[in-house]
PASEBA-1860 file (N, C-alpha, C; in nm, 3 decimals):
! residues 198
1> MKQLQNNI> 15.926/17.398/5.862/15.868/17.293/5.946/15.841/17.343/6.088 ~ 15.938/17.418/6.141/15.924/17.471/6.277/15.802/17.561/6.288 ~ 15.777/17.641/6.184/15.662/17.731/6.185/15.531/17.653/6.189 ~ 15.528/17.543/6.116/15.408/17.459/6.116/15.388/17.395/6.253 ~ 15.494/17.350/6.315/15.485/17.289/6.447/15.432/17.387/6.551 ~ 15.462/17.512/6.531/15.416/17.614/6.625/15.264/17.633/6.619 ~ 15.204/17.585/6.509/15.058/17.597/6.496/14.982/17.490/6.572 ~ 15.053/17.387/6.617/14.988/17.279/6.691/14.932/17.332/6.822
9> QPYSKTIA> 14.806/17.296/6.851/14.738/17.341/6.971/14.722/17.224/7.070 ~ 14.693/17.254/7.196/14.675/17.148/7.296/14.559/17.054/7.262 ~ 14.468/17.100/7.175/14.352/17.020/7.140/14.360/16.961/6.999 ~ 14.477/16.972/6.935/14.491/16.924/6.797/14.465/16.773/6.786 ~ 14.520/16.695/6.880/14.498/16.551/6.878/14.351/16.516/6.900 ~ 14.284/16.596/6.980/14.142/16.573/7.006/14.061/16.592/6.879 ~ 14.094/16.695/6.802/14.026/16.719/6.675/14.054/16.604/6.578 ~ 14.178/16.559/6.572/14.214/16.448/6.483/14.132/16.324/6.517
17> RLLRKEIE> 14.114/16.300/6.646/14.034/16.183/6.690/13.889/16.199/6.649 ~ 13.834/16.318/6.667/13.694/16.344/6.631/13.668/16.324/6.482 ~ 13.767/16.355/6.401/13.751/16.338/6.258/13.751/16.191/6.216 ~ 13.801/16.105/6.304/13.802/15.960/6.275/13.682/15.889/6.335 ~ 13.648/15.922/6.459/13.539/15.854/6.528/13.497/15.934/6.651 ~ 13.394/15.888/6.719/13.345/15.958/6.837/13.443/15.946/6.953 ~ 13.430/16.035/7.048/13.508/16.029/7.172/13.413/15.997/7.286 ~ 13.449/15.900/7.368/13.367/15.860/7.480/13.428/15.909/7.611
25> STDKEWDN> 13.348/15.912/7.715/13.393/15.966/7.844/13.506/15.883/7.904 ~ 13.522/15.759/7.857/13.630/15.674/7.906/13.761/15.695/7.829 ~ 13.756/15.772/7.722/13.875/15.797/7.641/13.962/15.906/7.705 ~ 14.092/15.898/7.681/14.184/15.995/7.741/14.164/16.135/7.686 ~ 14.100/16.147/7.569/14.078/16.279/7.509/13.955/16.349/7.563 ~ 13.874/16.281/7.646/13.747/16.337/7.690/13.765/16.467/7.769 ~ 13.851/16.467/7.868/13.872/16.587/7.950/13.925/16.702/7.865 ~ 14.013/16.669/7.772/14.068/16.772/7.683/13.957/16.831/7.596
33> LLTYQTPI> 13.866/16.746/7.552/13.753/16.791/7.471/13.667/16.890/7.548 ~ 13.637/16.860/7.672/13.553/16.949/7.753/13.627/17.080/7.784 ~ 13.755/17.071/7.806/13.833/17.191/7.838/13.841/17.288/7.720 ~ 13.858/17.233/7.600/13.878/17.316/7.481/13.758/17.308/7.385 ~ 13.643/17.287/7.439/13.524/17.268/7.354/13.499/17.385/7.260 ~ 13.513/17.507/7.309/13.487/17.625/7.225/13.586/17.639/7.110 ~ 13.718/17.637/7.133/13.811/17.647/7.019/13.801/17.527/6.924 ~ 13.767/17.411/6.976/13.750/17.295/6.889/13.632/17.319/6.795
41> QDYLSVIG> 13.522/17.369/6.849/13.406/17.398/6.764/13.439/17.508/6.663 ~ 13.513/17.607/6.705/13.551/17.715/6.613/13.630/17.660/6.495 ~ 13.721/17.568/6.521/13.800/17.509/6.413/13.713/17.424/6.322 ~ 13.629/17.340/6.381/13.546/17.248/6.303/13.446/17.322/6.215 ~ 13.396/17.434/6.262/13.296/17.508/6.186/13.353/17.561/6.054 ~ 13.484/17.584/6.050/13.548/17.633/5.928/13.537/17.530/5.816 ~ 13.536/17.402/5.852/13.528/17.295/5.751/13.388/17.232/5.748 ~ 13.290/17.305/5.801/13.151/17.262/5.788/13.105/17.154/5.882
49> LELIVKKH> 13.172/17.142/5.997/13.136/17.040/6.094/13.088/17.101/6.225 ~ 12.994/17.034/6.286/12.940/17.076/6.415/12.980/16.976/6.522 ~ 13.026/17.025/6.635/13.062/16.940/6.747/12.940/16.915/6.835 ~ 12.906/16.789/6.855/12.794/16.752/6.940/12.850/16.681/7.064 ~ 12.823/16.736/7.181/12.871/16.678/7.307/12.752/16.636/7.392 ~ 12.743/16.508/7.422/12.637/16.455/7.507/12.700/16.411/7.640 ~ 12.712/16.506/7.732/12.780/16.477/7.858/12.708/16.369/7.938 ~ 12.575/16.374/7.939/12.498/16.279/8.018/12.520/16.136/7.970
57> DGYAFVRQ> 12.524/16.118/7.838/12.544/15.985/7.781/12.691/15.951/7.765 ~ 12.778/16.050/7.782/12.920/16.023/7.780/12.983/16.003/7.645 ~ 12.945/16.082/7.545/13.011/16.073/7.415/13.001/16.205/7.341 ~ 13.088/16.222/7.243/13.088/16.340/7.158/13.125/16.298/7.016 ~ 13.073/16.371/6.919/13.101/16.338/6.779/13.082/16.463/6.694 ~ 13.117/16.454/6.568/13.097/16.566/6.477/13.003/16.524/6.364 ~ 12.930/16.620/6.313/12.844/16.595/6.197/12.846/16.717/6.107 ~ 12.818/16.693/5.981/12.814/16.802/5.884/12.688/16.886/5.906
65> FEIDDDGR> 12.703/17.017/5.893/12.583/17.101/5.899/12.550/17.154/5.760 ~ 12.423/17.181/5.738/12.377/17.227/5.607/12.416/17.372/5.585 ~ 12.460/17.401/5.463/12.508/17.536/5.434/12.408/17.617/5.351 ~ 12.298/17.554/5.311/12.195/17.627/5.237/12.060/17.559/5.258 ~ 11.955/17.618/5.200/11.819/17.567/5.218/11.795/17.436/5.142 ~ 11.887/17.399/5.054/11.873/17.275/4.978/11.934/17.155/5.051 ~ 11.985/17.178/5.171/12.041/17.070/5.250/12.181/17.028/5.212 ~ 12.249/17.110/5.133/12.385/17.076/5.092/12.484/17.101/5.206
73> TIGITSRQ> 12.594/17.026/5.203/12.699/17.042/5.302/12.831/17.073/5.230 ~ 12.934/17.099/5.309/13.067/17.120/5.252/13.113/16.996/5.177 ~ 13.072/16.880/5.227/13.108/16.754/5.161/13.238/16.695/5.209 ~ 13.276/16.724/5.334/13.402/16.672/5.385/13.396/16.522/5.407 ~ 13.277/16.471/5.431/13.258/16.326/5.441/13.147/16.284/5.346 ~ 13.157/16.164/5.295/13.056/16.113/5.202/12.947/16.038/5.277 ~ 12.827/16.043/5.223/12.715/15.971/5.282/12.691/15.845/5.200 ~ 12.714/15.731/5.263/12.698/15.605/5.193/12.584/15.525/5.256
81> PMGFETSV> 12.494/15.473/5.173/12.383/15.394/5.226/12.434/15.268/5.294 ~ 12.366/15.225/5.400/12.411/15.109/5.476/12.362/14.977/5.417 ~ 12.256/14.983/5.340/12.198/14.859/5.292/12.087/14.816/5.385 ~ 11.992/14.740/5.332/11.874/14.703/5.410/11.908/14.621/5.533 ~ 11.990/14.517/5.518/12.020/14.428/5.629/12.089/14.502/5.744 ~ 12.186/14.587/5.710/12.256/14.663/5.813/12.163/14.764/5.878 ~ 12.073/14.823/5.799/11.975/14.915/5.855/11.884/14.845/5.955 ~ 11.846/14.721/5.922/11.763/14.643/6.013/11.835/14.621/6.146
89> IGVVLAEM> 11.963/14.584/6.138/12.041/14.563/6.261/12.049/14.695/6.339 ~ 12.067/14.805/6.269/12.071/14.934/6.336/11.941/14.965/6.407 ~ 11.829/14.936/6.342/11.698/14.958/6.402/11.681/14.870/6.525 ~ 11.718/14.743/6.513/11.706/14.649/6.625/11.789/14.697/6.745 ~ 11.913/14.738/6.720/12.001/14.783/6.827/11.948/14.911/6.893 ~ 11.900/15.004/6.809/11.847/15.130/6.862/11.724/15.104/6.948 ~ 11.636/15.015/6.903/11.517/14.982/6.980/11.555/14.918/7.113 ~ 11.655/14.829/7.110/11.701/14.767/7.234/11.756/14.872/7.331
97> LFEFKESL> 11.830/14.969/7.277/11.889/15.072/7.363/11.781/15.162/7.423 ~ 11.683/15.201/7.341/11.575/15.285/7.393/11.494/15.210/7.499 ~ 11.468/15.083/7.477/11.396/15.001/7.575/11.475/14.993/7.705 ~ 11.605/14.976/7.692/11.694/14.967/7.808/11.690/15.096/7.890 ~ 11.695/15.209/7.822/11.698/15.338/7.891/11.566/15.369/7.959 ~ 11.457/15.312/7.906/11.325/15.338/7.964/11.287/15.236/8.071 ~ 11.370/15.134/8.088/11.339/15.028/8.184/11.371/15.074/8.326 ~ 11.273/15.067/8.413/11.292/15.106/8.552/11.382/15.007/8.625
105> TEIYAIEK> 11.380/14.882/8.583/11.460/14.780/8.651/11.608/14.793/8.620 ~ 11.641/14.865/8.512/11.780/14.879/8.474/11.826/15.025/8.475 ~ 11.755/15.107/8.552/11.778/15.251/8.545/11.918/15.289/8.591 ~ 11.979/15.207/8.678/12.111/15.242/8.729/12.224/15.178/8.649 ~ 12.189/15.100/8.551/12.291/15.039/8.465/12.348/15.145/8.370 ~ 12.471/15.124/8.330/12.539/15.222/8.244/12.536/15.179/8.098 ~ 12.567/15.052/8.072/12.578/15.002/7.936/12.472/14.896/7.909 ~ 12.430/14.889/7.783/12.338/14.785/7.740/12.419/14.673/7.675
113> FVRHREIK> 12.417/14.557/7.741/12.485/14.439/7.688/12.385/14.352/7.612 ~ 12.431/14.294/7.504/12.344/14.209/7.423/12.428/14.101/7.358 ~ 12.368/13.984/7.341/12.438/13.873/7.277/12.401/13.866/7.130 ~ 12.492/13.805/7.054/12.473/13.789/6.910/12.339/13.722/6.881 ~ 12.308/13.621/6.959/12.184/13.545/6.941/12.060/13.635/6.956 ~ 12.063/13.724/7.053/11.949/13.812/7.078/11.925/13.906/6.960 ~ 12.034/13.959/6.905/12.021/14.049/6.790/11.960/13.974/6.672 ~ 12.008/13.855/6.649/11.961/13.775/6.537/11.812/13.740/6.553
121> ERAEFFFP> 11.772/13.707/6.675/11.631/13.672/6.699/11.540/13.791/6.676 ~ 11.584/13.910/6.718/11.503/14.031/6.695/11.498/14.067/6.547 ~ 11.607/14.041/6.477/11.614/14.076/6.335/11.523/13.987/6.251 ~ 11.496/13.865/6.298/11.413/13.772/6.223/11.274/13.828/6.194 ~ 11.227/13.914/6.280/11.095/13.974/6.262/11.085/14.049/6.129 ~ 11.196/14.105/6.086/11.197/14.186/5.964/11.214/14.101/5.838 ~ 11.234/13.972/5.857/11.252/13.881/5.743/11.158/13.761/5.757 ~ 11.026/13.782/5.739/10.931/13.672/5.761/10.946/13.557/5.664
129> EKTDKVRF> 10.998/13.582/5.544/11.014/13.477/5.445/11.163/13.448/5.425 ~ 11.210/13.345/5.491/11.352/13.308/5.482/11.359/13.156/5.461 ~ 11.356/13.115/5.337/11.355/12.972/5.303/11.488/12.905/5.334 ~ 11.597/12.978/5.319/11.729/12.923/5.344/11.782/12.980/5.476 ~ 11.768/12.905/5.585/11.805/12.955/5.717/11.956/12.974/5.731 ~ 12.033/12.888/5.665/12.179/12.901/5.672/12.224/13.031/5.607 ~ 12.172/13.058/5.490/12.208/13.181/5.418/12.159/13.303/5.495 ~ 12.038/13.293/5.551/11.984/13.404/5.630/12.076/13.433/5.749
137> SQIIDRAI> 12.122/13.329/5.816/12.210/13.345/5.931/12.339/13.413/5.889 ~ 12.393/13.377/5.773/12.517/13.437/5.724/12.499/13.584/5.692 ~ 12.383/13.617/5.633/12.353/13.757/5.600/12.347/13.842/5.726 ~ 12.280/13.791/5.830/12.267/13.865/5.955/12.402/13.877/6.024 ~ 12.482/13.772/6.019/12.616/13.778/6.079/12.699/13.888/6.013 ~ 12.691/13.898/5.880/12.767/14.003/5.809/12.715/14.142/5.846 ~ 12.584/14.152/5.860/12.525/14.281/5.895/12.566/14.324/6.036 ~ 12.575/14.229/6.127/12.619/14.259/6.263/12.766/14.303/6.261
145> NKAIDLGF> 12.847/14.236/6.182/12.988/14.276/6.169/12.999/14.418/6.112 ~ 12.910/14.451/6.018/12.909/14.585/5.960/12.872/14.688/6.067 ~ 12.779/14.651/6.154/12.740/14.740/6.264/12.857/14.767/6.357 ~ 12.943/14.667/6.375/13.064/14.687/6.455/13.156/14.786/6.385 ~ 13.174/14.769/6.254/13.260/14.858/6.176/13.210/15.002/6.180 ~ 13.077/15.018/6.182/13.016/15.151/6.184/13.018/15.215/6.323 ~ 13.060/15.138/6.423/13.068/15.193/6.558/12.939/15.183/6.637 ~ 12.844/15.102/6.592/12.719/15.084/6.664/12.730/14.979/6.774
153> LKIHQKKT> 12.825/14.887/6.758/12.847/14.779/6.854/12.993/14.773/6.893 ~ 13.016/14.728/7.015/13.153/14.706/7.063/13.160/14.566/7.123 ~ 13.257/14.488/7.079/13.273/14.354/7.134/13.314/14.362/7.281 ~ 13.238/14.292/7.366/13.267/14.294/7.509/13.346/14.171/7.551 ~ 13.296/14.055/7.515/13.366/13.932/7.547/13.383/13.851/7.418 ~ 13.506/13.831/7.380/13.534/13.761/7.255/13.504/13.613/7.269 ~ 13.414/13.563/7.182/13.378/13.421/7.181/13.420/13.362/7.047 ~ 13.507/13.265/7.052/13.554/13.205/6.928/13.488/13.070/6.902
161> DNIDDQQY> 13.429/13.009/7.006/13.371/12.877/6.989/13.229/12.883/6.935 ~ 13.151/12.979/6.982/13.012/12.991/6.938/12.977/13.139/6.921 ~ 12.961/13.181/6.796/12.935/13.322/6.768/12.806/13.371/6.832 ~ 12.709/13.282/6.849/12.582/13.323/6.907/12.595/13.367/7.052 ~ 12.701/13.323/7.119/12.724/13.362/7.258/12.808/13.489/7.270 ~ 12.853/13.541/7.155/12.932/13.664/7.157/12.853/13.777/7.221 ~ 12.916/13.847/7.315/12.849/13.956/7.385/12.903/14.091/7.337 ~ 12.811/14.186/7.321/12.847/14.320/7.273/12.793/14.426/7.369
169> IIKKIIQE> 12.843/14.545/7.351/12.786/14.665/7.413/12.727/14.749/7.301 ~ 12.602/14.789/7.316/12.540/14.878/7.217/12.590/15.019/7.243 ~ 12.657/15.078/7.145/12.711/15.212/7.161/12.599/15.315/7.158 ~ 12.603/15.408/7.251/12.494/15.505/7.264/12.485/15.600/7.144 ~ 12.593/15.611/7.070/12.590/15.702/6.955/12.491/15.655/6.849 ~ 12.449/15.531/6.855/12.354/15.479/6.757/12.222/15.556/6.762 ~ 12.190/15.614/6.878/12.065/15.689/6.890/12.069/15.821/6.814 ~ 12.187/15.861/6.768/12.197/15.980/6.683/12.160/15.947/6.539
177> KFTPEVLS> 12.190/15.826/6.498/12.158/15.782/6.362/12.015/15.731/6.353 ~ 11.973/15.656/6.454/11.839/15.598/6.455/11.758/15.661/6.568 ~ 11.707/15.779/6.540/11.625/15.850/6.637/11.486/15.786/6.643 ~ 11.405/15.818/6.745/11.268/15.764/6.750/11.189/15.794/6.622 ~ 11.212/15.911/6.563/11.143/15.947/6.439/11.185/15.856/6.324 ~ 11.315/15.830/6.315/11.367/15.742/6.210/11.313/15.601/6.228 ~ 11.309/15.554/6.351/11.257/15.420/6.378/11.111/15.409/6.338 ~ 11.034/15.513/6.366/10.892/15.513/6.332/10.872/15.506/6.180
185> VFNEKLKA> 10.948/15.588/6.108/10.937/15.590/5.961/10.980/15.456/5.903 ~ 11.087/15.400/5.955/11.138/15.271/5.905/11.034/15.161/5.925 ~ 10.975/15.156/6.044/10.876/15.053/6.072/10.750/15.068/5.988 ~ 10.710/15.191/5.961/10.592/15.214/5.877/10.618/15.169/5.734 ~ 10.737/15.200/5.684/10.772/15.157/5.548/10.779/15.005/5.540 ~ 10.828/14.945/5.646/10.840/14.799/5.647/10.703/14.734/5.645 ~ 10.609/14.789/5.718/10.474/14.734/5.722/10.408/14.740/5.584 ~ 10.445/14.842/5.508/10.385/14.859/5.376/10.441/14.762/5.273
193> HVPPVA> 10.558/14.704/5.300/10.624/14.619/5.200/10.637/14.472/5.244 ~ 10.623/14.446/5.372/10.639/14.310/5.421/10.503/14.255/5.464 ~ 10.457/14.145/5.408/10.329/14.088/5.446/10.332/14.036/5.589 ~ 10.222/14.043/5.662/10.219/13.996/5.799/10.242/13.847/5.806 ~ 10.303/13.801/5.917/10.332/13.660/5.936/10.206/13.590/5.988 ~ 10.168/13.480/5.924/10.046/13.410/5.963/10.067/13.339/6.096
END
């Protein structure tokens, strides 16, 4: 046991955190990550992971890298589809974040805040035919909760009386999953399958 303990490095906890979720500049592991960035990457590369550090946006995460021309990976993490509704919420959030970053009036702001109601209203565009509004609302609520679980949203102010007033912070890491190219492809596919609203 003592021999194993001797293998522990000053950045071991930082690696353990990265394997669970992203590290943000407000986290206590951030400075340690920057200090030991090279040995952390050396360790992660052995198990097929690449360390991505976005200092300007204040976050870091790991992703699998391809080990051959067929796009295969080591397979340390599984790729699970999000489902259409959750993908729509992801697209909506990513678009909101990109709009926020390009806005001259909000250029000095750090975080993009958004209310539950705003997300739902933007998502309605992707569902022109919704005969049952109650069921539609429930579906979107579940998709928003899934976005929280995936780390795309962070609850800012807990609202228990009216969910529509719930305020969130859009996590910047969402722009890694929903890049401008991904958003463009998603919207083009949607146009091909969803009839225009009269």
